[in-house]
N, C-alpha and C positions, 0 to 999 in steps of 0.2 A: 507568476502565472506562466504555465508552459504553453508554448504556441507551436513548436516544431512537432510534426506528426510522429516522427520516430521516437522522440523523447516522450511523448504522451503514451505511446505503446509500451515503452519500457516502464513508465510510471504505473500503468495499469497492470502489467505483468508482476512487477515488484510488489505493489500493494495487495494484489490478489494473493500472492504467495505469502505475504506477511500475515494476512488474515487466516489463511489456511494453516499456517504453522501455529498460530495462536490457538486455533480450534483443536489442534492435535496435542496441545498441552505445553508447547514451548513458552518460555517466559521472555520478558523484555530484553534481557541481555543476549539471549540467543537470536531474537529478532534483529537486534542491532548488528550482531556478527554476520547474519545472513545479508543484511542490507550492505554492510561494509564490503563483503565478498562480492556481491553483485556489482557494486559500483567500481570496485577494483578491477573486476573482469572487463567492464566497459572501458575503463581507462587504459588497460593494457591492450585491448583489441583495437583501440582507436575507432570504435563504432560511432562515437559521437564526439563533437568538439568539446574541449575542456570546459568552456563556459556553460554548455548545455548540461554536462554532467554535474557541474556545481549547482545549477538551478534545480536539476532533478534531485540531487541530494537534499537540498533545502526543503523541497516540497514533500519528499518521502519522510524526512525527519518530522515535519509538521504533521503529516498523516499519522506517524508512529506515536507522537505525543498526545494525540487526541483520543481519549478513552472511548468516545462514542463509536469509533470505527471498529471496536472489538467487542461490542455488546451483542449478545445473541438476541435476535428479534423473535418475539413470541407470535405464533400464528394467531390470527383473529378467529374467534369462535363464530359460529353462524349467528348466534344471538347478538353479538356486537355488530356484525355486518348489517343485520336487519335494523338495529337500533339507529344506525347512522344514515339510513336511506330516507 
């Protein structure tokens, strides 16, 4: 679990970018390359402590391996919305 606010911001940016790249047609290997490059940039810039980058990497990899994060949600029709009220 991430608790550092800067690490959480990087997690959000990275996962949002991964979802956007997926929607543009990139595949898993390209997403992994993007993730590796992002994390390498963080390591070289010393933007975060090494242990925070390691935790970030573990969390983003878990996000990347979960297929439900890359499913397109279908909008509800008005009929479905009225049914559930």
